[in-house]
Phi, psi and omega in degrees: 000164176291156178221151171227177180285151177289319181217161176296153179230132181246138179234146175223130184191174183278148174275131186302319186265323181280330185075005179265156176291132181239137173253134181222138180231129175263124186244128175307144181224156184288168179304145175072010179284320185081191175262119179231133176267142177232117181270108186291343180278353180256164186295138178305135183092343178238013188242015177264134180229102179298136179284078184232150185301327181272007169259001179287128182241349181205137178222021187288311182244344179194186175261124181241131175247157180206162174247179183287353179266359178097358176284135183214147178223131181242179183053047185268353191296325184286320178288324178298319180296321181296313181297316176296313183296331182265355177082029179266115182269323190230123180197145172258122182256102181271129182219143185259013180216182183276006179209155176284141175302138185282343180054238179263009182090003177233191175264356189299315179302322180291312183300314182301319181291319179296316176299321182291319183283319178092167183242158174242128177287139180247165189270041176216142178294155178290144176276141181212157177240108181273124178283126183261331177210167186285133175235135181227141168233148185217142176219105186064234178265009177263145180202158175220138175234134169252130179222158182302142176194141179279353179232136175297120181230135177237113180241137182217152175221134173238155181213103175254093188300324186263011178230092185304324182298336174264300179059223175256127177230142178234144174205144175232129180243119171270117188274068180221163173052036177072018183299328181299316183299317184257357180253324185225346190300325182270010181275125192270156174294157184222161178194183183247142183305318183293327179286320180300321180292324179288323178298313179300323180296333179265010178080020180241168177062025186292339179261359182288142181200176174291353178276341184225017178199153169273119180248134181244146169233192183296341181266352179124212182283127181275339179298123182309322182278354179076203184272154175278336172203157188296330177251036179306325185296309181286328175297326177292325176298323177291318177304314177302316182294322177301318181289314182296322183281346175291348176285004172293340183097005180181181180290132172274115177261088185177190182246126171263130176230116182241143177233116184054035184278156176215191186300322184294316182286327175302321177287323180297322182293328179288322178295318179293321181298308186283348174284341180248103184292345179272356187266349186209167178213130174286134182220164170251145178253124177246106185221145174275332184240297180200185184299333184292340179241031187276146166258117188270123180240135179264132176233095181307322181295314182286339179303325179300336180272354173296139185283066180240098187262000000 
């Protein structure tokens, strides 16, 4: 069934790019509401942004969504991943700036707070998008494939030829039984010292630090505490993919396989998927435990409410 939060949750942290303090509040929402962002600095009635793939307007440094009135919120991938990983279907995300607070660079602070607050079951089945056939998008040597699977699976491979500490890494996450929380939620975003310097010169990345990202230089990892796991880099890419694909408007019931993938390609695969009406089917999930033990029921009337524009 669908779920929302038991109580509101408030977060305060620095914005990765602005360097300013950002306040964000997660507010329980009714069934079939979905995930919607509310930009508090914009005029009431013009500040709502549904978290949907076709509202994405920028994917260069993070995932940014916007509405037609000019309200926009960026760096949403980590909170979106936490909501998907913890099974939150309906929530209003209030934020007072153009970006979500970066926190420690992972989804763990969000996951911990959601676990502490708890969820409320609602009287509507979970919305899902069942993958019926294989869809692939490619850009140069980068690619993503969505293929049929009865269990949500996220598989990724990264390859940094000139960075030995990363090199080639592979990881596969079966998104069932709370695996997100203990397998990838604490894996941080990462970058290179030389790139961070260029970003700051351009007025970006002003909030980035060793407190909220893994930073590498020619000698290796600069963070005094080191890595949280040896393959933290690829696990964070999986975290990003979980968040970006939750912009489908419901659970993706299929397998994601990415090679050197990022936010742009994650958004492109959703556009390619929904452009092919034979590649997916809207379904409701009726499950006692999780998607791996789901009985899939199709409801054409409710399918119209899936956020597929």
